[in-house]
N, C-alpha and C positions, 0 to 999 in steps of 0.2 A: 924465771922472774917474780923479786920481789917487788912489795910496792913503792922501796925507794927508786927501785928501777922505770917508774913509770914516767913517763913523759910528761912535760908541764899540760901542755894542752889536756890532759886527761882528767885533770883535777880542776874544779871548778875556782876560781878566786875568792880571795877571802870578802871580796867586797861583795862580790854574787852572795856569798851563804850571809852575810849579814842584811841584804838587802832584802834577801825571801825569809828574815824570821819576823817569827811576833815577837815583841817585847814587852814587857811592863814591868815598871816599878813602880813603889810605896814607899812612902819613908818609912814605917811602920812595918814594914816585910821586906825579907830577902828579893831584888830584883829577879825576874824570871826569864828565859827567851825559849823558843821553842824554831825551827823549822826544816826544812830539807833539804837536800841535794843530790843530783844525779852524777856518776861518774864512770867511765869502763875502766872494771875489774878483772885481773887474772885472775880465775878463778884456778883452783887445783885442778879439776877433774876435766873441764868442759871449755876451756878456753876463753878467752875476753867476753865480759856480758855487761852490759850498761845495768847499772843497779842502781836503789835509789835510798840513801841513808837518812831515817830522819832522827833527832837529834831533842833532847830540851834538856835544857842549863838554869839549875835554879843554886842562888848566894851570892855570896857580896863579890864586887871586880877584885881580883890579889891576892884575893882566900885561895890555898890548896885546891885543885880541882882532882877530884873520887869520882870513878867511874863505877857506875853500880846494875851487874846486868844480872838477873833471874833465869830462867828456864824459860825452854821454848816458846812461850806463852805469853812472858813478859814484854813487857816495851818499853818506848824511853819515856812515860811516866812514872816514876818512879816512887813520887811521893807530892802530894796535895800542897798547891800552896794559895794565897792568895791573889795572882796573877790566873792563874787552872787549878781550881778547887774541885774538880771531879778526885773520887779518889784514886790515891797510884798505885800500882801493883804491891810494892814492898811491904805499904800498912805501915804495924809501929817498929819497923825495920827501920827509918829514917825519919826526923824531926824533930821538933822542939824538944831539947835535951836529950837528945838522943846522940849516938858515937857520931853519927851521921848527921848530925844537924846544919840546915842550909842556912842559918844565920851565922856562921863560925867556916863551914865550908861550902866548895862547889859540887854540886852533886851535879853528877852527868849521864844522860839516861841514852839509848840509842838503841830503833828498831831495826832486828835482823837484818841481816841481806837476807831476803825468800819468805818476808813474813808479810810481806803485800802481795804474795801467791803469782808475782808475774816472771822469777826467775826458774824456769820449767828446765833444770842441769841438776848433777850433784854440786850441793855447798859442803863444801871444808869447815875445819872451827879455824884453822887457818886462814881462812879466805874472809869469814868474821872478823878473823885479829888484824885482817889488811886492811879492812874496811874503819876498823877503829880509828888504825892511823891515820888512815884518809880525814875522816869527822879530827885529829886531832890538828891536822894539818890545817884542814879547812877553816877551826875556832880559833887557830895561831895560840894551841896549848902545847908547850913543849914536850914537857913530860908530865905525866900523875904520880898525886900522890901515891896514889891506892888504884888497885882494880879490886873490886870489891865483888866476888863472881859466886852466884850462888846457883846447884845443879848444872845447866849447860854452858851457863857465864861461866862458872871455872873453867870448861873446859877449852872456852873461847881467851882467858884469863889467862890458861897453862901456855898458850899458842901463843899470845902475845908476848909472854915475858920471852921467850925461844925468840919470837920474831922481832921483835923490838924491846930488846931489854935496856937502852937506854932512855927511852921514854917512859919509865915505871920507877919510882922507888921500892915498892911493896906491893905483894898478893895476896891474896888472903880468898883461898878456892874453897867453898864449901859444898861438901856433898858432889864431890867432882875429883874423878880419877886423870890417870894417865893415860887408858885407854878405855873401850868398853868392853864389860864385861861379858862374856858369852853367854850368858844366863841372860843377864838383861838386854842384850843385841837379838834373845831369842825372843822374846816376850816383844820387843818392840815390831821384830818382823811380822808375828801373830796379827798385831794390834794393822800393820799395814795390808794383811793380805785384808782384813775385816773391811779394809776401806775398799780395796779391787771390788772385793763381791757386791759391797754396793753400788761401784761404781757399772756395773756389770748388771746392775740389776735395776739404773736409769734410779737410783737410791744413797747417792752421795751420803747427804747430810745423814741418815739413819748411818752408815755404814762410819762417817766420822764418829758420831754419837757413841757409836757400839765400841770403835777402836778408844777414845777417852772412858768409858766406864773399865772396859781394860787396863787403862793407863794409873785410874785411883788407885784397883788394888795392888800393883806393884809402887805406888807411893807411900800408902799405911803399912799398916803392921796388921795382924791376926789379932794380938792384943786389943790393940783400938776398936777392930769391929765386932769383938766378943764384948767389948763395956758398952759398945751403941747401941747393936742391933739383937743382940741375944734375946732375940720375942718368936715364941712360935709361929711358923710361918701360918699365912691364911689362903682361904680355898674361895678363889672369886672369879664369877663366871666359866666354872668349870677345870677352874688354872691354878697350879700352886704357887704363891708370890710371897718371897723371903722376905723377911726382916727391913734388906741393906738396898732393895730396887728402887725405892723411891729416892734413895740417897744417888745412886748413880744415875738414876733418867733425870735427874734435875743436875745433876753434873756434866752429863753428854749436854742436855740442853743449852747450859750455859755458855760452853764452848762452841760449839757449831755455828752460835749468834754471831762470836766475833771473830772466827778463825775459817780463810779461806781452806778449801780441803788439799791445793796442791802447797800452799805455803805450810801443813802441818806433816805431808808426806816428806817433804823436801827438808825440812829442820828436822825429821824425825830418823832421817838418813843420814842427815849429817854427825849425829850425836855417834852413831856408827862407825863411822869416815873416819872418827877421832882416835888420834894416839900420837905422843910424842914420846921423849928420852929424854926421861926424867934429870939426867944428866947434863942434858942443854939448856937447864933453868941456871941462873947465875943470881938471879933477884930472889932477894928474903921474902920466903914464904910459908905462909900461914895455912896446913890445911885440917879443916876442922871435916870429920867424920860423925857420923854416928850408925851409932851402936842399933842391930837392927835394920838398916839401909837394905833393901830387897835388890837395889839397883846399883849401889855404889859399896859393895863390902867392903868392911875393916879391913879386909886383907890385902884388897888393891890401895885404900890409902894407905895403912905401911909401906908397901910395895914402893908408892912414891913419894913417901916420906923418905923412904934409905935410901933411893936414885939419888935424890935433891942432893943428900951429903948436910953439909954445915948448911945449907939455904935454906932447910928446910926443918920446920916446928910440925907438934900433932897435935891438936886436940879432940877430947874425943866424948861428945856427949851422949848419953843413953836418955831416948824417949820414947814414948811408943809412936810418936809420929809417925816413924821412920825416916823414906828421903823427904820427905816434905816437912820433917822438924822445924826448919830455917822459918818456915811461916807460921809456925805454930811456937816456937819457945824465943820469942823474939826478946823477951829481957837477956836471956843466955848470951843469944848469941851479942848482943846490944854489949856486953861484959865484955867479950871475948875482941868484937872492934875497938871498944874504948881502949884495950890493952895493947892492940897492935898502930889504931890511928895516931894516938898520945905521944905512943914513947918513940922519941928521935931514931933510935938503935935498933937491930933485926926486931922482927917478929916474937913475941914472947905469949 
C-alpha cells in the first residue's frame, strides 16, 4: 500500500496543520513556521501505526522548496533563524549567502518517523519517504526543487525518488548509497548489542552512550585520530586512559541527553533495512562520496551511480573526516550544492 492509496481520513487537512503551526514573520528576515501533526502510516514491516511528523519551514512564500535531511540524530531545525535562533543541526551548510540560503529558498526540515521514541516497530527508509510525501500534502507543496540528504537523509532521499518521483526535480545524496554495506551493518549490530547489554543491567543510558562512542569511530578516520589524539596514555587510579577517551565520553554524554534509547535503536535498524534498486531512480541524482568513508565505501557509491545510468553523476571528496565530512567540509559541500541548485539542467 503506497501513500497515494491512503484514505483521506488518515491524513490531516491543511487547515488543521496550519492551525497547529507556530509561525513568525519579520520584515528583515525570512518567515519561519514549525508545527507537527499525526496520521496513520502503513509501515513496510509492521502494519499501520499512528506516527507524528514534526516539521519546520524557513523561507519566503513562493520560493522553491528544498528538503534538507541529515543523519539519524538530525531533526526539523536545519538552520538558525530570527524566529528560532537556536543553532540548527546543519551548521554552516545553510544560511546567508549559501546555496541553501533561506532568503531565496524555502528550507524544509522534519523529524524522522520514530525519532520521538514512540514507534516501537521496524521502520524502513521507505516509510520515511512516504512520511515526507504526507508532509508535502499537508503543507500543500506539490513538488520539491531538490531533496538534499546527508547520511541517513540520503537513503530517505533515494527512497523518495523511487516512490514519489513526480514530486522531486533533483536529488543530492551525500554519503549514502542504495544498500547498507555488510561491514557497516555489522558495526551497527554491535552498537545495538551494547545498548541491549546496558538494558539488561538497568543501565540504558550507559549502553546508549557506549554505542554512540563506537559510532564516532566509524564516522571519522584513523588519520584524524592520529592528528588529534597522538599523545601518550596516562595512568589514572590504576587504570590506563588513552588520549581520545575524553572526546568519546563527551560525545556519548551529549548524545544521550537528547536521544531516546528506543528512537536510536529503531533508526539504527532502519539503516540496515534500507535497500533500493538504483535502476528505479529516474530523478536526476548527484551522488557525493567521501574517500575513506568507513560506513559508505566509495565502491558502493560507484555501484549506485552505475545503476542510476543517465540519471546519476558522482563527485568524490577527499577528507580526513570520513563519513562526517559533510559536517566539516561545509565550503566544499556548499560549492557542490550551488552547482546543482542553481543549474536548471541535470546535476553537474
